[in-house]
C-alpha positions in Angstrom: 287.5 -35.9 82.3 289.4 -37.9 79.7 291.4 -39.9 82.3 288.2 -40.6 84.3 286.5 -41.9 81.1 289.5 -44.2 80.5 289.3 -45.5 84.0 285.6 -46.1 83.7 286.2 -48.0 80.5 288.8 -50.3 82.2 286.5 -50.8 85.2 283.6 -51.7 83.0 285.8 -54.2 81.1 286.6 -55.8 84.5 282.9 -55.9 85.4 282.0 -57.4 81.9 284.7 -60.0 82.4 283.4 -60.8 85.9 279.9 -61.8 84.6 279.8 -65.5 85.9 278.3 -67.2 82.8 279.5 -70.7 83.8 278.4 -70.4 87.4 274.9 -69.1 86.4 274.6 -72.0 83.8 275.3 -74.5 86.6 272.9 -72.9 89.0 270.1 -72.4 86.5 270.4 -75.8 84.6 271.3 -78.2 87.4 271.2 -76.3 90.6 274.9 -76.9 91.1 277.9 -74.7 91.9 280.1 -75.5 88.9 283.1 -74.6 91.0 282.5 -77.7 93.1 282.6 -80.2 90.3 285.0 -81.2 87.6 288.0 -78.9 87.4 286.4 -76.3 89.7 286.6 -73.7 86.9 283.6 -71.6 85.8 284.8 -71.7 82.2 283.4 -73.4 79.1 285.5 -76.5 79.3 284.2 -77.4 82.8 280.7 -76.5 81.8 281.0 -78.7 78.7 282.2 -81.7 80.7 279.7 -81.2 83.5 276.5 -79.8 81.8 276.9 -80.9 78.2 277.6 -79.6 74.7 274.8 -76.9 74.4 275.5 -75.2 77.8 279.3 -75.5 77.1 278.9 -73.8 73.7 276.6 -71.1 75.2 279.1 -70.3 78.0 282.0 -70.3 75.4 280.0 -67.8 73.2 279.1 -65.5 76.1 282.6 -65.6 77.6 284.1 -64.7 74.2 281.5 -61.9 73.9 282.7 -60.5 77.2 286.1 -59.9 75.6 284.6 -58.5 72.4 282.4 -56.1 74.4 285.3 -54.9 76.6 287.4 -54.0 73.5 284.6 -52.5 71.5 283.8 -50.2 74.5 287.2 -48.6 74.1 286.8 -48.3 70.3 283.4 -46.6 70.9 285.0 -44.3 73.5 287.7 -43.2 71.0 285.2 -42.7 68.3 282.7 -40.6 70.4 285.1 -38.7 72.7 286.6 -36.3 70.1 283.3 -35.1 68.7 281.9 -34.5 72.2 285.0 -32.7 73.4 285.7 -35.3 76.0 289.2 -36.0 74.9 292.0 -33.4 74.8 293.1 -32.5 71.3 296.7 -33.4 72.3 295.8 -37.1 72.7 297.2 -39.1 69.7 294.7 -41.8 69.1 297.1 -44.0 67.1 299.4 -44.1 70.1 297.0 -44.2 73.0 294.1 -46.4 71.8 296.1 -49.6 71.6 297.3 -49.1 75.2 293.8 -48.5 76.5 292.5 -51.5 74.5 295.3 -53.6 76.1 294.3 -52.4 79.6 290.6 -53.1 78.9 291.5 -56.6 77.6 293.6 -57.3 80.7 290.8 -56.1 82.9 288.3 -58.4 81.2 290.7 -61.3 81.6 291.2 -60.5 85.2 287.5 -60.2 85.7 286.8 -63.6 84.2 289.5 -65.3 86.3 288.9 -63.3 89.5 285.2 -62.4 89.4 284.0 -59.8 91.8 280.7 -61.8 91.8 282.2 -65.1 92.9 284.6 -64.1 95.7 287.4 -63.5 93.2 287.3 -67.0 91.7 286.4 -67.9 88.1 287.6 -69.5 84.9 290.9 -69.6 83.1 289.9 -66.7 80.7 290.6 -68.6 77.5 287.3 -67.9 75.8 287.4 -64.3 76.9 290.9 -64.0 75.6 289.8 -65.3 72.2 287.0 -62.7 72.2 289.6 -60.0 72.9 291.8 -61.2 70.1 289.0 -61.3 67.6 288.0 -57.8 68.5 291.6 -56.5 68.3 292.5 -58.4 65.1 290.2 -61.0 63.5 293.3 -62.4 61.6 295.2 -62.9 64.9 292.1 -64.3 66.6 291.3 -66.8 63.8 295.0 -67.8 63.4 295.2 -68.4 67.2 292.0 -70.6 67.0 293.8 -72.5 64.2 296.8 -73.2 66.4 294.4 -74.3 69.2 292.5 -76.6 66.8 295.7 -78.2 65.4 297.1 -78.9 68.8 293.8 -80.2 70.2 293.4 -82.5 67.2 296.8 -84.0 67.8 297.0 -84.1 71.6 293.3 -84.1 72.7 294.4 -82.0 75.6 292.5 -78.6 76.0 295.0 -77.1 78.4 298.0 -77.9 76.1 296.1 -76.4 73.2 295.3 -73.2 75.2 299.0 -72.8 76.1 300.0 -73.3 72.4 297.5 -70.7 71.4 298.8 -68.3 74.0 302.4 -68.8 72.9 301.3 -68.2 69.3 299.6 -64.9 70.0 302.7 -62.7 70.3 304.2 -64.2 67.2 301.0 -63.7 65.3 300.7 -60.1 66.5 304.2 -59.5 64.9 303.3 -61.3 61.7 300.1 -59.3 61.3 301.9 -56.0 62.1 299.9 -55.1 65.2 300.9 -52.2 67.6 303.5 -52.9 70.3 300.8 -52.7 73.0 299.0 -55.7 71.5 302.3 -57.6 71.0 303.0 -57.2 74.7 299.5 -58.3 75.7 
């Protein structure tokens, strides 16, 4: 039963990640397929450039919340399962929770970039990744946003800023003493 619940949590994280926020914004606001304009991505940056600031901010928020929701689902599972006898007493939460959190985070990222609802196309998963980081460790999440902000202020290039943030994540995970599973994420 426990392994089934873990599998369902990872599957739900993929489905949450797959929710096509940018695509729906394009269809609802302008009747366009956001994948056919700009960069072809369904992410917040392409929505910002194509539809404007408010839709871009909305997509950014919802895409980040997809990551937060995916991680919090695992936290809830680990909080409820022991009291409902759904988890074997031999499961060490301190060891296994970070690995299931990591799997759920990866599933949400995969869902955003390869959405089941869009023929396995999607965005670049940056906002969803930020949501995941904020849910895992707000210190790492905010520090990563700081790196992103500094690089974008200097370079004005979103993709370069995203790469710099991604490189900083593992270093920040070590600095903030996060579990090995998160460092490897």
